[in-house]
N, C-alpha and C positions, 0 to 999 in steps of 0.2 A: 064488858066483854072479857071472858076468861080464856087465856091462851096457855096451853100446855107446851112448853118449849123443851125440846130434847137436844142435848148437846154433850160434847165430850170433855170440855174443859172451860174453866173460867180463871181469870187472874185472881190471886197471884200464883196459882198452881198451873199455869199454862206453859206450853212448850213453844208457842209461836203466835202468829197473828190471828188464828182462828178464835182463840179464847178472848183476845182483845176485841175483835169485831163483834162477837156474841155479846160481850158485856156492854159495850157502848151502844149497840143497837137496842138491847133490852132496856137500858136506861132511858133512851129516847122514846121507846114505845110506852114505857111507864109514864112518862110525861104527857103522853097522848091518851092517858086514862085507860090503858090496857092493863088488866090484871094478869100477872105472869107468875107461873110456877115453872122453874127450870130444874129438870132432872139430870143429874150427873151420874157417871158410873163409879164414883168414889166419894168418900166422906172426907171433908176438910173444912177448915174455918175460912170463910170468905168475907164476912162482915159486910154483906150487901143488904141495904135497907129498902131498896125499891122493888124487890121481888123475893119470893120464897125460893130457896135453893134446897133441893132434896136429893139424897143419895138413893140410887136404885140398888136395893139389896135383894139378891135372889134368895129363894128358899134354902134354908140350911146354912146360910152365910151370916156370920156375926158382924163382920166389918170388912170394908174394902178400903185399903189404904193406898194412897199414891206414894210410890216408893222410889221415884227417880225423876229425871228431867223429862224423858220421852212421854208422849201422850198415851203410850200403851204400857207403862210401867206400873201396874197395879198389883197389889198383893191381897189375896183373898184369905181371910181368917174365918174358918168354919166353926160352927157351934161345938163340935166335938174336940176343938182345941188345935187341930192341925191347920197349917196354912199352905197355900199353893200360889204359884204364878202361872198364868195361862197365856197362850198365844192370842194374838189380836182378834182372830176370828172367834175363838171361844169366848173372849171377853164380850164381843158384840152380841153373841148369842145369849149369854147370861144377862146382859143388859136388856135385851129384847124380852126375855122371859119375865124379868123383874118388873119392867115398865108395864107389860101387859097385865100382870097381877095387880099392880098398884092402881092402874087406870080404872079398874072395876069399882073402886071406892072413891073415885074423884069426879068432880064436875068441871067440865070445860066445854068451850064452843068450837075451838080450832086447835089442831095439833100442828106445830111448826118445828120441823126437824132439820138439824144441820149436819150435812155430809154423810157418807155412806155408813159410818159406824152406828148411826141412830136410825137409818131408814127402815130396817126390818121391824124395829119397835113401832114406828109410825104405822106401818102396814098392818101389824097385829091389832093395833087400836082401831084402825079403819074397818078391818074385818069384823071386829066384835061390836063396834058401836055405830058405824056408818058416818062418824064424824069427819068433816073435811080435813085433809092433810095437805100441808104445803111443805115442799122439800126445798131447802136452801142449799144450793150447790156452791161451795167455796172453791172446790177443785174436783176434777174428774180423774179417773185412774190414769188416763193417758198423760195428764199434766204431771202427776206424781212420778210417772215412769219416764219423764223427760222426752215425751213425744212418741214413745213406744206403746204397744198395746197394754202392757202391764199385767196384773194378776187377773186371770179369768174369773175367779170367784168374786172379786170385788166388782168387776165389770157386770157380772150377772146381777148382783145386788143393785147396782146403780140402774141398770136397764129396767129390771122388773119394777123397782120402786118408782122410777120416774114415769113409766108407762101407766102405773096404777094411781099416781098422785092426782089430786085435784088441780094443783098448780105447782110450777117449778120456778124458783127464783134463782137467777144467775147473777154473779157479782160483776159481770162485764159482758160486752158483746162478744169478746173473745171466748168466754166460757159458754155463752149461748150457742155460738157456732160449733163449739166442740161437742156440746150435748146433742145437737141436731146431727152432726157428722157421725158421732160414735154410736148413737142409740136411736136415731130416726124419730126423736120426739117431735111432735108438731110444733112449729115455731110459735103459734098462737097460744100455746100452753105455757110458754116460758116468758117471764117478765124480768127485765134487767133492772136490778137495783144496785147501784154502785156502793161499794164500801166507802167509808169516810174515816175521819179521825176527830176525836174530841180533844183539842189542844189543852183544855183545862186539866186533863188527867196526866199531862207530861210535866214533870218537875223541871224547872229551869236549871241550866248548868251553873256551876259556881266557878270561882277563880282558881280553885285547887283541883286541877284535872288529875284523875287517877293515873293516867299514862304519862308520868313525869319524864320518863326516858324519851318518849315521843315529843313531848313539849321542848325538851332540850335540843332534840334534833331540829325541830321547827325553828327554834331560836337561832340555829346555825344554818338556816336556809333550806332545810328539807321540806318537802311537801308530803302530806299524808292523804292517802286514798283508802276509803273504808267500805267494806261490805259487811252487812249484818243479816244473818239468816241461817237456816238449816243447811248443813253441808251434804246435800244430796244431788243426784243427777239432774233433778228438776231445776236446780238453781244456777247451773251453767258455770260452776267455778273452775272446771277444767279449762274451758275456753278462756276464762279470765286469766288463769296462770300463764297461758301461752301469750296473751296480750301483754301481761306484766313483763315478760321477757323483752318484748319489743320496746316497752316504755322505759325500762331500766337501761337499755342500750343508749337511748337518747337522753334520758334524765336519770343519771345514776343516783342522785340525791332524792329518791322517791321511796317511801315505805308504804306498803299495802297492809292494812290492818284487817284481818279476817276474823269476825266475831261470830261464834256459833259452834254447834256440834252436830254430828251426824255420821252416817256410815262411811262417808268419804274423807273423814278427818285424817286418818293415817295416809290414805292414798294421795291427798293433796299436799301433805307435808313432804312425802317422797317425791312427788312430781316437782315441787318447787326446788328441791335439792338437785334433781336430775336436770332441770332447766338452768341451773346455776344462779337462781334468784333467792336462795334460802336466806341470805343476809338481808333481803329487802322485803320479806313477807313475815308478818307476825301473826301467829294463830293463838287466839286467846281462850278458845273453848267457849262454852255457854256462859252468858253473863246476865245478871239482873241488876236493877237499881242503879247506883251511881256509876259503876263501871260500864253498864249498858249505855246510859245517856252520854257519858264522857267519850265513848267511842265515836259518837256523832260529832260532838262539839270540838274534838281535836282535829277534825277532818277539814281538808280543803275541798274534797270532792267525794260524793257518795256514788257507788257503782252497784247496780242491780242487773246482772247479765243473764237473767233467767231464760231457760229454754222455752218454758211455757208457764207463765205466772198468771193465774186467774185474775188476781187484782194486784196486790203488793202494797202493803201499808208503809214499808220502811222508807221509801222516798219522801212521803209526807212527814214521817217522823224526823227524818234528816232535815227537811225544810224548816221544821219548828226550831231546830237548833242552828238555823242560818246557813245550812250547807246545801249547795246545788247538787243535782244528780245527773248521772248518765244511766239511762234505763234501756232495757231491750224493748224493741217494738213488739215483741211477743208477750206483752204484759197488759193486763186490764187497766192498770193505772195510767198507761201511756195514752189511753183514750180520753182521759180527763185532765191530765197534768200537762199543760202546754209549755210551762217554763222549765223543761228538762231537755237535756241532750238525749238523742235516741239513736239506737243502732240495732241492726239485726244481731241476734245472739251468736250466730255462726261466723260473723265477719270480724275475725280477730284483728286484722290489720286496721280496719276502720275504728274498731273499739280502741285500739292503742292510739291511733291518730287523734281521736277526740279527747282521750285522757291527756295526752301530751299538750294539745292545743289549750285545753282548759287550765292545766297547771302552769303553762308558760304565760298565760294572759290573765292578769288580775282583773282587767276590765271586763273580760268575758264572764268571769265568776261573779263580779259585782252586778252586771246586767241580769244574769240568771237569778241572782238572789233578789234583786228588786222586783222582778216579775213574779218570782215565787212568793214573796211577801204579799203581793196583791192577791194572788190566787188563794193563799191560805186564809185570808180575811173572809172568804166566802165559803170555806169548807166547814161542814158540820153534819150531824146525823139527823137534823130536822126533816130534810127532804126525803131521805131514804125511809125514815120511820113513817112519814106521811103516806108514801107510796104503799108500804106494807099494810098500814091500817086500812087504806082504801081497798086493798086486795082482800083482807079479812071481811070487810063489810060487804063486798060483792058476793062472796061465797055464802055469807049468812043470810043475805037477802034473796039468794037463789039465782042471782045473775051470773052467767058464765064469766070466768076470768078473761 
């Protein structure tokens, strides 16, 4: 079975969890004897042996280079020698045109597209070939807008694409409900396939933590609470800062480590100063490699206060490094992760209370960790890959999904 996979990023050139989920899912599908070709909007070295990775190059373009951290930071080098950067919608349109041209000379049985940036390309292929298309929804526009309506152009793309698709995959029941609510897609057309994590891809922590100043504070009785992710309205960091103020009043020897970048970076720094907690919050910016994993291992508690999180891999990643989590009830991972503290994203007082309770009680953290260890032993991509393979087979056999 040959599957044409359309996606926007893969490690190590990813800006967040989307690329990680795509990579690990594809690796699991390849183990299920699925022949994969993954088309990206940029050219880069990935060193992936289990599938073919191809750059979508539009007519007239010599090269597309990833020029920054963000998922839309691509530089287009044209054959006449000049180069341009384009807005995200223009990038999606160029990707659509390039993929449609490439598909005419390719052989495949199924098209599997990830998130709105690739959905128009999948529709073009379906219109030209009649090939079944499956749209994998890792988030909808209302998620990214923090519960608001968001960009109408993106909403239109999502709605038209999902109405036209043969099947839609949602990464959680939360996401499925959002798809039905926002776009009136029939429930029977949507299959929930939870994200997971391949712990073998995570390098273990060592004894030489990069955050030495935090380690010194811990040696002197401080507690460290960490958040890792994009600094956007979706992630609920403004509410977290207000909860931090309450925590610091009760436990002054607490430091919050905020790892990531995004449009709210300066806003959050200013807010922490306005709230009088600037000395207790450390903003690291975007991190990879050792500094990324050390941000987990230095922690006593991981916090994910997202306003609307379709899934959320970071609590599972934190668990691999032995750190329990407090997560919002408005997250997909809360549907499957039993060994985590949970709170409504808007309930700042309860968020603070649970953080304080966990930091004050080592026994609570130890119980959470013990239960988390048991859960992580059963986590993997085998089941999600099996579900998706069955979905492929149903479509190829002519049986409705």
